[in-house]
N, C-alpha and C positions, 0 to 999 in steps of 0.2 A: 171938480172932485179928484183927489189924487188916485193913482193906480193902486190896486190891491197888491200889497207888499209881497206876499208869498208867491203870487202868480208872476209878478215882474221878476222876482229872484229866480223862479224856475225857468222862465224864458231866457234869462241871462246865462244860467247854468247850461241850458241846451245849446245856446249860441257858442259858448266856450268849448262845449264838447265836440263841436265840428272841427276844431283845431285849424281854423282858417285865419286866426289872428295870432300874432306873435305873443302878445301879453294878454292875460285874461281880463275881461271887462268887469267892471263893478257897478256900472250904471247904464241905463238904456240910452241916455243922451250921447254916449260915446258911439252910437250907431248912426249919428246924424249924417256923416259923409257918405253913407250907403255902400262903402267899399266892401264891408264885411258881408252885407246882403248879397252883393254881386258874386263874391267868392263862394258863398254857400250855394248859389244857383249853379255856378260852374261845377261845383263838387257833386251836386245832385245829378247833373246830366253828363258828368265825366267829360266835359269839354272846356274849351278856353275861349268861347265866343264872347264872353264878357270882359276878357283881358284888355281889349282895346278901349272899352267903355271906361275902364278905371282911369285912363289918362284924359278923359273929357271932363268938362265942368259938371258941377253937381246937378243942374237941371237935366242934363242928358243922362246921368246915372239914374235919377229918379224915373225918367221916362222909360229907361230900359227895364227897371224893376216892375213898374206898373204894367208894361207890355207883357212881361213874363207872367204876372199874376192873372191878367185878363185872358191870356191864352190858355192857362191851365186850370183856372177856376171853373166851377160848374156853370155859372152864369157870368158872362163877360161884362155885361152892364152893371151887375151887382159889384163885381170887383173894381170896376172903374169908379163907382160912386163910393165904395167902401174906403179906398185909400186916397186921401187928398194930397196932391203934389205940393200944394202950398203949405200945408201943415207939416209935411216931411221937411220941406225947405226951411221952415222956421224951427225945426228941431223939436216939435211937440212930442212928448214921450208917449202919449196915447196913440198917435199915428205910427210911431216906430214900433210900438207893441203890437199893433194890428198886423204890420208887415211880418213881424217875427212869428205871430200866430199862424198866418197863412203859409209861411215857409215851413213851419213845424208840421202842419197838416199835410202839405204836399210831400215833404221828405218822408214822413211815416207811411204815406200811401205808395211812395215810389221805391224806397230801397231799405227801409228799416225792418228788421225782423224782431220778434219778441225778445230774443236773447240779447239784442244789442242794447237794451235799456238797463241791464243789470249794473252798468257803470254808475248809474245815478242812485242816490240814497232814496229811502222809502218815501220821505216827505216830498222830495222833488218829484218823484214818480207820481204821487197822488195829485199834485198840482198839474203836471203835464197831462195826466190822464183826464182830469176834469176839463182842461182846455180842449183836448182832442174830442172828448165826448160831447162837449157843448157845440163844437163846429159840426159834428156829425148830426146832432139833433136840430140844428138851426141853420142849415145851409140855405134854406129858402128865405130866411129873415135875418141874415147877419148884419145888414145895414142898420136894422132897428135895435138889435140886442147886443152886439159885440161890445160896444162902448160900455154899456151898463155892466156887462159881465166882467170886464177887465177892471172895473172900478168898485164894484160892490163886494161885500164880504162873502156872500153865499151865491152859488150858481143860480142863474135865472131859470135854467131848465130844471124840471122836477126830478129828472133821473140823474144819477151821479154814480161815481165808481164805488160809493160805499156799499152798494148791494153786492158787487163782485168781491169786495174785500171781505164783507161779512160772510159771504159764501165760502171764501177761501179759508177763513180762520175758524168758522164754527163747525164743529163736527156734526155731520148729518147722519141720521139713522137709516140703515138699509131696511126698507119697508116691505109690504106684502108681496105675494107671488105675482100679483098683477103688474107691479112695476118691473120685476125681473123679466117678464115676458116682453114688456114694452122696450126694455133696454136691448134684449136680443134682437128685436125687430130693427132697431136703429143700427145695431152693429152690422146686421145684414145689409141694410141700405148703404152705409158708409163703405163697407167692403166692396160692394158692387161698383161704387163710384171710383174707389181707388184702383180697382183692377182694370178700369178702362184706360188708364194712363200708365205707361212704363215708367219705372223709377219710383212708383208709389206703393210697392208691394209690402214694404216693411212698415209696421205700425210704430210711429214715433211716440215717445212718452210725452204726455202733456206736461206743461210747466206753468200752471197758474200760480206763480209765486211772486208776482209783482203787479201793481196796478196797471202799468203800461202794457205788460204782457197780457193781462186779462182783457183790456180794451181791444187790443189788436187781434185777439182770438175770438171776439164776439161775432156772431153772424152778420150784424149790421156793418161792422168794419170790413169783414171779409167780402161781403157782397159789394160794398162801395169800391173796394180795391179791384175786384174783378171787373166791375163796370168801367173803371178808369183804364185798366189795361186793355179791355176790349176796344175802348175809344181810341187808344194809341195804335192798336193794330189796324183799325179802320183808317186812321190818318196815314199810316205807312203805306197801306194799300193804295189810297188815293194818290199819294206822292209817286208811287211806282207807275200808276196808270198815266199820270201827267207826263212822267219821263218817257214812257213808252209811246205816248202820242207825239212827243217831240221827236223821238227817233224815227217814227213812221213818216213824219213830215220831212225830216232830213233825207230819208231814203227816197221819198218822192222827188225832192229837189235834185238829188244826185242822178236819179234815173232820167229826169228831164234834161240835165246837163249832158249826160251820156248820149241821149238821143240827138241833141243839137250837134254835139261833136261828131257823131257818126254821119249826120247829114252833111257836115262840112267836109269830112273825109271823102264821102261819096262824090261831092261836087268837085273836090280837088282831083280825085281819081279820074273823073270824066274830063276835067280840064287837062290833066296830064296826058290822057290818051289823045285828046284833040291836038294838043301842042306837039306830041310825038308824030302825029300824022302830018302835021304842017311842017315837020322838020325844023323845030325851033333851035335856037342857038344853044350850044352845050352849057353856057353859063346859066341861062334861064332854066334849063333842065335840072341843073345841080341845085339851084335855089328851090325849085319845086320839090325835089326829092328831100331836101333838108326839112322843108316845111311839113311834108308828108310824114317823115320819120318823127318829127317833134310832136305832131298831132297824134300819131300812133302811140307814142310813149305816154302822152297825157291820157289817151283813151284807156290804155291798159291800167294806168294808175287809178283812173276813175272806176273802171270795172272792178278792180281789187277792193277799193273802198266800198263800192256798192255791195260786193259779196260779203265783206266783213260786217257791214251794217245789217244785211239780211240774216247772217248767222247770229249776230247779237240780238236782233229782233226776235228770232226763234227762241233763243234762250230766255229773253225777257218774257215772252208769251208763256213759256212753261213755268217760269217763276211766278208770274201773276196767277196762273191757274192753281199752282200749288198753294200760294198764299191765300187765294180765295177759299180753297178747300179747308185749309187750316183755320181760316177765319170762321167758316161755318162750324167747324168742330169746336172752336173756342166758344162760339155763341151757344151751341148745344150744351157744352160742359158748364157754361155759366148758369144757364137755366136749371140744369140738373143739380149742380152743387148748391145753388141758392136755395132750391127746394129742400135739399138735405140739411143744409145749415138751419133753416127755419124749423124743421122737424126736431133737430137736435136741441135747439134752444127751447122749443115747447116742452120737450121731455125734461130738460134741466129745470125749467120752471115748475113742472109737475112734481119732480123729485123734491124740489125745495119746499113746495107747499105741503107735501106729505110729511116731509121731515119736520117742518115747524109744528104741524098738528100732533105728530107722534111725540115730539120733544116736549110739548106742553102737557100732553097726557101723561108722559113718563114722569115729568117733574111733579105733576099733581099727585100721582101715585106714590112717588118717593117721599113727598112731604107728608102724605097720609101715614105711610109706614113709620116715618120718624116720629110723628106725633103719637101714634099708638105705642111705639117703643118707649118714648119718654114717659107716657102715662103708666105703662106697665112697670117700668123701673121705679117710678115714684110710689106706686101702690105697694110694690114689693118691699121698698125701703120702709114704708109705714108699718107693714105687717111685721117685719123683723124687729122694729123698735117696740111694737106692742108685745111681741113674744118675749123680748128681753125684760120688759117691765113685769109681765105676768110671772116669768120664771123667778124674778127677784122676790115677788110676793110669795110664791110657793116655797122658796127656800126659807123665808122669814117665818111662815106659818109652820113649817116642819120643825124648825128650831123651837118654836113656842110649844108645840105638841110634845116634843121630847121632854121639855122641862116640866110640863104639867101631867106627865104620865102617872105619877105617884100621888096625886092630890086626892081630896075627898070626893064624895059622890056629887055634891053640888058643883064642884069645879069640873068633874068629869062630864057633867051635862053641858057645861059651857064648852068643854073640849070637843064634844060631839058636834056642836054648832060650827066650830072652826074647821072640823074635818069635812063637813058638808060644804062649808065655804070653800075649802081647799080642792074638793072634787070638782066643783064647778070651774075653778080656775084651770085645773088640768084639762077638763073638757074644752075650755076656751082656747087653751094653748094648742091642743090637738087640732082644733078647727082652724086656728090661724096657721099652724104648721102645714096643714093640708092645702090651705089656700095659697100659702107661700110657694109650695111645690108647684101648684097650678100656674101661679104667676111666673115662676122660674121657667116652666115649660113654654109659657107664652112668650117670654123674653127671648128664649133660645129660638123659637120658631120665627119671631119677627126679625131677629138678627140674621138668621139663615136666609129668610126671604129677601131681606135688604141686600145681603151679599150676592144672592142669585140675580137680583134685579140689576145691581151694579155691573156684574159680569155680562149680563145680557146687553146692557147699554153699551158697554165697551166693545162687545162683539158687533153690535149694530153699527157703531161708529166706524169700526174697521172696514166692514163690508161697504158702507156708503163711500168712504174715502177711495176704496178700490174701484167702485163703479164710477166715481167722479174722475179718477185718473183715466179710466178706460174711455169715458166721454171725451176727455181732453185728447186722448190718442186718436179718436175718430176725427176730431176737428183738425188735428195735425196732419192726418192722412189726406184729408181733403185739400189742405194747404199745399201738401207735397205734390198733389196732382196739378194744382195751379202753377206751382214753380216749374214743373216739368214742361208744361205748355209754354211758359215764359222763356225757358231756356231754348226750346225749339224755335221760337220766334227770333231770338237773338242769333242763333246759328244761321237762319235764313237771311237775316239782315247782313251778317258778315259775308255770306256768299255773294249777295248782291253787290256789296261794296267792293269785294275782290274782283268782280267782273267789270 
């Protein structure tokens, strides 16, 4: 089955956006030599560890890429079975697309912020967002579902970015007082989280204006990114502990060497005293002194190295303790922020449900008003037509009565009948005129009620958009707290490297 065209094109667009290839790619098969994948990995980690691999044969390049994916995927065995080395070697587009999907996921988790995706057009963002959402929802079953997802027209997962897009573009009504209280509670929760980390005091404006930005601001994505960063912190701590253990071992070895050298010096000193007592030859005495001085120099050097190692060990111990404390803080912040993000998402879902219900009720009421207005206008039009017809008849009868005013008695009797007929018409005209006035008042009332309803709806939309932006600001504030923790970790790593 061929690849889904739009998703393949979106993956190629993302690969080209990394700017690791001189000429833009127009087909996934151009990724077969794996050099572009290796350059993307180097760019993610800001290192050049893969540069030497680029000079090796294709099997070694594939092995490097699979090793990277196994190390950074949630389940190493799943990554090993997901990407087939043989299929990549044969240039199968589906296998190349899998590698691109995993690198896209890892890149978005590692270094991409929501604002970085504005360089893509909306259609590409929709496809990339659907890919990212699928991986988030199917991490435990990528082996079974990823191939089908990359080949079929509709995502396998029931959830998609359409919900976030519809929420972004559909105006939501600001609803009852109950929801306003709920929002104030959430605002208090988020403000307490942001105040626990320096650099997160300013509320940043939310920017849910792109599918990728919406995905990256969801609690699911933020929680996954927090867990990934915490795992990296733990790996760094483990590496530092291993390095500290090696330094301790080296210090022990140096101390043993110093002890042995001190024993040799003591023995030489005793021998020197004995030989001096026996009045040894001057030549032999000179040789002993030279050996003694050489050993003393070596002893001082060893003592200096030992002191340096002890100093470095003390610094490493302090750094390890500091890193452990910061790791504990990060773990606590992770649990706290995860809880807050879940509450924010629940509130947003509640707002959406209330909005949908209110919108349906409002549309139903609007339709009822419009139907009543149309009926009133139609009835008013019919009454006006009847009045015109009756007024025409009245004018005709009045003309006839004027002509028959001078006729005989018999004809006057007939004229009296016309007059009665004429009075009835006037009464009917009066009745219709009164009814028309009532209908006119009804039409004016309905039109006024319609205008008021539309103004209320517009006001409600504005209030909901304002609350939605405030919710986005709360999420951004939580993300700012996480970024501050991440920057603190980077400063600690730089200090360790500098030492």
